[in-house]
C-alpha positions in Angstrom: -11.5 -1.5 11.9 -13.4 -2.2 8.6 -11.5 -5.1 7.1 -11.5 -3.2 3.7 -9.2 -0.6 5.3 -7.0 -3.0 7.4 -3.6 -2.6 5.8 -1.7 -4.7 8.3 -0.6 -7.2 5.6 0.5 -4.5 3.2 3.8 -2.7 2.4 4.1 0.8 0.8 7.0 2.9 -0.4 6.6 6.7 -0.3 9.2 8.8 -2.1 9.5 12.2 -0.5 7.8 10.7 2.5 9.8 12.6 5.1 7.7 15.7 5.0 4.6 17.5 3.7 2.0 15.5 1.8 4.3 12.4 1.7 4.5 12.3 5.5 0.8 13.0 5.8 0.1 9.9 3.6 2.7 7.8 5.4 1.2 8.7 8.8 -2.3 7.6 7.9 -1.0 4.4 6.2 1.0 3.4 9.3 -2.0 4.1 11.6 -4.0 1.7 9.3 -1.4 -1.0 10.0 0.6 -0.7 6.8 4.3 -1.2 6.8 6.0 1.8 5.2 9.4 2.7 3.8 9.9 6.4 3.3 12.5 7.6 0.9 14.1 11.1 1.1 17.3 12.9 0.5 17.6 14.7 3.9 18.9 12.4 6.7 17.7 14.7 9.5 14.2 14.9 8.0 14.1 11.2 7.5 14.9 10.6 11.2 12.3 13.1 12.4 9.7 11.5 10.2 10.7 8.0 11.3 10.3 9.0 14.9 6.8 10.4 14.2 5.7 7.2 12.4 7.2 4.8 15.0 5.3 6.6 17.8 2.1 5.0 16.5 3.3 1.5 17.4 1.6 0.2 14.3 3.1 -1.0 11.0 6.8 -1.6 10.5 8.5 1.6 9.3 11.9 2.5 7.9 13.5 5.5 6.3 16.1 5.4 3.4 18.2 8.0 1.6 17.3 8.2 -2.0 17.6 10.7 -4.9 14.9 9.9 -7.4 16.7 11.8 -10.1 19.5 9.2 -9.9 18.7 5.8 -11.4 21.4 4.0 -9.4 20.1 5.5 -6.2 16.6 4.3 -6.9 17.8 0.8 -7.8 19.9 0.5 -4.7 17.2 1.8 -2.4 14.6 -0.5 -4.0 16.8 -3.6 -3.5 17.3 -2.6 0.2 13.6 -2.0 0.7 12.7 -5.4 -0.8 15.3 -7.0 1.3 13.8 -5.5 4.5 10.1 -6.2 3.7 10.1 -9.0 1.2 7.4 -7.3 -0.9 6.0 -3.9 -1.9 2.2 -3.6 -2.5 2.0 0.1 -3.1 4.3 2.9 -4.4 3.4 6.5 -3.7 5.7 8.6 -5.9 5.5 11.9 -4.1 9.1 13.3 -4.3 9.3 16.4 -6.4 10.6 19.9 -6.8 8.7 23.2 -7.3 9.1 25.6 -10.1 9.0 28.8 -8.1 7.0 30.8 -10.6 9.6 33.5 -10.9 10.9 33.2 -14.5 9.1 33.8 -17.8 8.7 30.9 -20.2 10.8 32.6 -22.8 13.7 32.9 -20.4 13.6 29.2 -19.3 16.9 27.5 -19.8 17.2 24.0 -21.2 19.0 23.0 -18.0 16.1 24.2 -15.8 13.7 22.3 -18.0 15.7 19.1 -17.8 16.2 19.3 -14.1 12.5 19.6 -13.5 11.7 16.6 -15.7 14.5 14.5 -14.2 12.9 14.7 -10.8 9.2 15.2 -11.3 8.7 12.9 -14.2 11.7 10.7 -14.9 12.0 10.0 -11.1 8.4 8.7 -11.0 8.8 6.6 -14.1 11.9 4.9 -12.9 10.5 4.1 -9.5 7.3 2.8 -11.1 9.2 0.6 -13.5 10.8 -1.3 -10.6 7.6 -1.4 -8.7 5.5 -2.6 -11.6 8.0 -5.3 -12.5 7.8 -6.6 -8.9 4.0 -6.4 -8.9 3.7 -8.2 -12.2 6.1 -11.0 -11.0 4.0 -11.5 -7.9 0.8 -11.5 -9.9 2.2 -14.2 -12.2 2.7 -16.3 -9.1 -0.9 -15.9 -8.0 -0.5 -12.8 -5.8 -2.2 -10.1 -7.9 -2.2 -6.7 -6.1 -0.5 -3.4 -6.7 -1.0 0.3 -6.3 0.8 3.1 -8.2 0.1 6.6 -7.0 2.0 9.6 -8.1 1.5 13.1 -6.6 0.5 15.3 -9.5 -0.9 18.9 -9.0 -3.7 21.3 -9.6 -1.2 22.9 -11.9 -1.6 20.0 -14.3 -5.1 21.1 -15.2 -4.9 24.9 -14.7 -3.1 27.8 -16.3 0.1 28.2 -14.3 2.1 31.2 -15.5 5.9 31.2 -15.0 5.7 27.6 -13.9 5.1 25.8 -17.2 7.9 23.3 -16.7 6.4 22.2 -13.4 2.9 22.0 -14.9 4.2 20.0 -17.8 5.7 17.3 -15.6 2.5 17.0 -13.6 0.2 16.8 -16.6 2.5 14.0 -17.8 1.8 12.1 -14.6 -1.9 12.3 -15.3 -1.3 10.7 -18.7 1.0 8.1 -17.2 -1.6 6.8 -14.8 -4.2 6.4 -17.5 -1.7 4.4 -19.6 -0.5 2.3 -16.7 -4.0 1.7 -15.3 -5.0 0.1 -18.6 -1.8 -1.8 -19.2 -1.5 -3.3 -15.7 -5.1 -3.9 -14.8 -4.7 -7.6 -15.7 -2.2 -7.9 -12.9 -4.5 -6.4 -10.2 -2.5 -3.2 -10.3 -4.3 0.2 -10.2 -2.8 3.6 -11.1 -4.3 6.8 -9.8 -2.8 10.3 -9.5 -3.5 12.7 -6.6 -3.8 16.4 -7.5 -3.2 18.7 -4.5 -4.4 22.3 -4.6 -2.8 24.9 -2.4 -1.3 23.0 0.5 0.8 24.1 3.4 4.3 22.6 3.1 7.9 23.5 2.8 7.5 23.9 -1.0 4.8 26.5 -0.5 5.8 28.3 2.7 7.4 31.1 0.8 4.4 32.1 -1.3 2.0 31.5 1.6 4.0 34.0 3.6 3.0 36.6 1.0 0.0 38.6 2.2 -1.0 39.6 -1.3 -1.1 36.0 -2.4 -3.1 34.9 0.6 -5.6 37.8 0.2 -6.2 36.8 -3.5 -6.2 33.0 -3.2 -7.8 32.2 0.1 -11.3 33.7 -0.8 -11.3 31.5 -3.9 -11.2 28.3 -1.8 -14.7 27.3 -0.8 -13.4 25.6 2.3 -11.8 28.9 3.3 -8.5 27.4 4.3 -5.3 26.0 2.8 -4.9 22.3 2.8 -2.8 20.4 5.3 -0.6 17.3 4.7 -3.1 15.3 6.9 -5.8 16.0 4.3 -4.1 13.3 2.2 -4.2 10.5 4.7 -7.6 9.3 3.9 -7.1 9.1 0.1 -3.8 7.2 0.7 -5.5 4.6 2.9 -8.4 4.3 0.4 -6.2 3.8 -2.6 -4.0 1.3 -0.8 -7.0 -0.7 0.4 -9.1 -3.4 -1.3 -12.0 -0.9 -1.3 -10.3 0.8 -4.3 -9.7 -2.4 -6.3 -12.0 -1.2 -9.2 -10.9 2.4 -9.1 -8.1 3.1 -11.6 -6.8 5.6 -14.2 -8.2 8.5 -12.2 -6.9 11.9 -11.3 -8.2 12.8 -7.8 -8.3 16.5 -7.2 -8.0 17.5 -3.5 -8.1 21.3 -3.4 -10.9 22.4 -1.2 -13.1 23.2 -4.2 -10.7 25.8 -5.6 -10.7 24.5 -9.2 -14.5 24.9 -9.7 -15.2 28.1 -7.7 
């Protein structure tokens, strides 16, 4: 293996790592030797994901129950993860909820708006605060390295009718990584957002089962297929590696060419 991509001495946390894109990233990181802690709310999904990751007989892996909309849950899970691994080198904030695209903006309730932001934005910010503090403390002791990677969305840069609350959370993540990348660069910490396009996952299985949607969207994807969780493994390994040390504040669109076609 190219030493740039040997992650055998690294530890990563992946929120929402028990399925979809999060599990796709976790799988690739583990195969590259990285130790990984996946955080999710569903115990059964956690166990299934853990079994998949352990089958590689590579990096150390664990799964923990965590609700990223709950600060106390985040803090408790973070302490437990640090206790198990001793350090965290990368934090992939992937946990999130979808908007559904069924209700008009003028009918959006304050409760729906706040719930979306509590998970998709506040949850990322609170996890990153703990991760960044840990990375800064390590850097001040001569161990400067850190990776902050939220999962944003194509929706953050495109017009997304009836899903404005979801889009707003994701565009906020794009702004967040630009700010954090500048602020934390002196500590060897990079911040980059991943923007998935139309990807097969539990979040999208409903709409992808709609023949009308598929007939309209699929021809607009130059790759002529929907994305798979495994399509995010390579970017996760790259961002976690030393090869990406000078790459920060970016928003990395992975959509099969949909946005420009």
